[in-house]
C-alpha positions in Angstrom: 0.0 0.0 0.0 1.2 3.5 -0.6 2.9 5.1 2.4 0.6 8.1 2.3 -2.4 6.0 3.2 -0.8 3.8 5.9 -0.5 4.7 9.6 2.4 2.8 11.2 1.7 0.8 14.3 3.2 2.5 17.4 0.7 1.2 19.9 -3.0 1.9 20.8 -2.5 5.6 19.8 -2.2 4.4 16.2 -5.9 3.3 16.3 -6.9 6.8 17.3 -4.7 8.3 14.6 -6.3 6.0 12.0 -9.9 6.9 13.1 -9.0 10.6 13.1 -7.4 10.4 9.6 -10.4 8.4 8.1 -13.1 10.3 9.9 -11.9 13.8 10.6 -14.3 16.0 12.6 -16.8 13.1 13.0 -18.8 14.9 15.7 -19.4 17.8 13.4 -20.2 15.6 10.3 -22.1 12.8 11.9 -25.4 13.8 10.2 -23.8 14.5 6.8 -24.8 11.6 4.5 -22.1 12.3 1.9 -19.4 12.4 4.6 -20.5 9.0 6.0 -20.9 7.4 2.6 -17.5 8.4 1.4 -15.4 7.1 4.3 -14.5 3.6 5.5 -12.0 1.8 7.6 -10.6 -1.5 6.1 -8.8 -4.2 8.0 -8.2 -7.8 7.1 -8.8 -9.4 10.5 -12.3 -9.8 12.0 -11.1 -9.1 15.6 -9.8 -5.7 14.4 -13.1 -5.0 12.7 -15.0 -5.5 15.9 -12.6 -3.2 17.9 -12.7 -0.5 15.3 -16.5 -0.7 15.1 -16.9 -0.4 18.8 -14.6 2.7 18.9 -16.2 4.5 16.0 -19.9 3.7 16.9 -19.2 5.0 20.5 -18.3 8.4 18.9 -21.8 9.0 17.7 -23.8 11.0 20.1 -27.2 9.2 19.7 -28.6 6.7 22.2 -26.7 3.4 22.4 -28.5 0.1 22.0 -27.1 -3.4 22.3 -28.3 -6.5 20.4 -27.3 -10.0 21.5 -27.2 -13.2 19.4 -28.9 -16.3 20.5 -26.8 -18.1 23.1 -28.7 -21.4 23.6 -29.7 -24.4 21.5 -33.2 -25.9 21.7 -33.4 -29.5 22.9 -29.8 -29.6 24.2 -30.6 -31.9 27.1 -26.9 -33.1 27.3 -25.6 -29.5 27.5 -23.3 -30.0 24.5 -23.3 -26.4 23.4 -21.9 -24.2 26.2 -23.1 -20.6 26.3 -19.5 -19.3 26.5 -18.6 -21.1 23.3 -21.7 -20.0 21.4 -21.1 -16.3 22.5 -17.5 -16.6 21.3 -18.2 -17.7 17.8 -17.7 -14.9 15.3 -17.8 -16.2 11.8 -16.9 -13.9 8.9 -19.9 -12.1 7.6 -21.9 -12.2 10.8 -22.1 -9.6 13.6 -20.5 -10.4 17.0 -22.5 -11.9 19.9 -22.8 -8.4 21.4 -23.5 -5.7 18.8 -23.5 -2.2 20.1 -25.0 0.6 17.9 -25.8 4.2 18.4 -28.7 6.2 16.8 -27.3 8.0 13.7 -24.4 5.5 13.2 -23.8 4.1 9.7 -24.3 0.4 9.3 -23.8 -2.0 6.3 -25.9 -5.0 5.3 -23.9 -8.2 5.3 -26.6 -10.3 3.5 -29.0 -9.9 0.6 -32.3 -9.1 2.3 -34.5 -7.8 -0.6 -33.0 -7.1 -4.0 -36.2 -5.4 -5.2 -36.0 -3.0 -2.3 -32.2 -2.4 -2.8 -31.4 -4.2 0.5 -28.3 -6.1 -0.7 -24.9 -7.1 0.7 -22.9 -3.9 1.0 -25.8 -1.4 1.2 -25.0 1.4 3.6 -27.7 2.7 6.0 -28.0 5.0 9.0 -29.7 3.8 12.2 -32.9 5.8 12.9 -34.9 3.8 15.5 -34.2 0.7 17.6 -36.7 -2.0 18.2 -36.3 -5.2 20.3 -35.4 -7.5 17.4 -34.9 -5.1 14.4 -33.6 -1.7 13.3 -35.4 1.1 11.4 -32.8 2.6 9.1 -32.4 4.9 6.1 -30.6 3.8 2.9 -27.5 6.0 2.2 -26.6 4.8 -1.3 -27.9 3.5 -4.6 -31.2 4.1 -6.3 -33.1 4.0 -3.0 -30.9 6.6 -1.2 -33.0 8.5 1.4 -35.6 5.7 1.6 -36.5 4.5 5.1 -36.4 0.8 5.7 -39.0 0.1 8.4 -38.9 -3.1 10.4 
């Protein structure tokens, strides 16, 4: 990669430098759709993705909500699937067991939900309202930019 887009690792401060370089003045631009749409942090390792997501999402001033994955298996009478193990599984393409989001934070679909409604893998959205098991969001890009996606 070209040196002008790489931040060398010098410790945890490098993560802050990376976020500041990719998302300058985030607090002032957190409601600017073009600003959010034209910025991204890229990392090859899933454990880095989760840490970066947690840091960046916490910077949004909206109310925080946490979603949890299922951590039990029906009809597991022999207790073969331990809760700690299920909570620790983080396969590529799926969110972590504990997903923290803030109102106004950008999110990205990881699966094709509805092609006719432009809800496909990679679609960027902004969180508008939290519900117990779903999220009301607004599409940021594509033909349906600005369209609300109700639960």
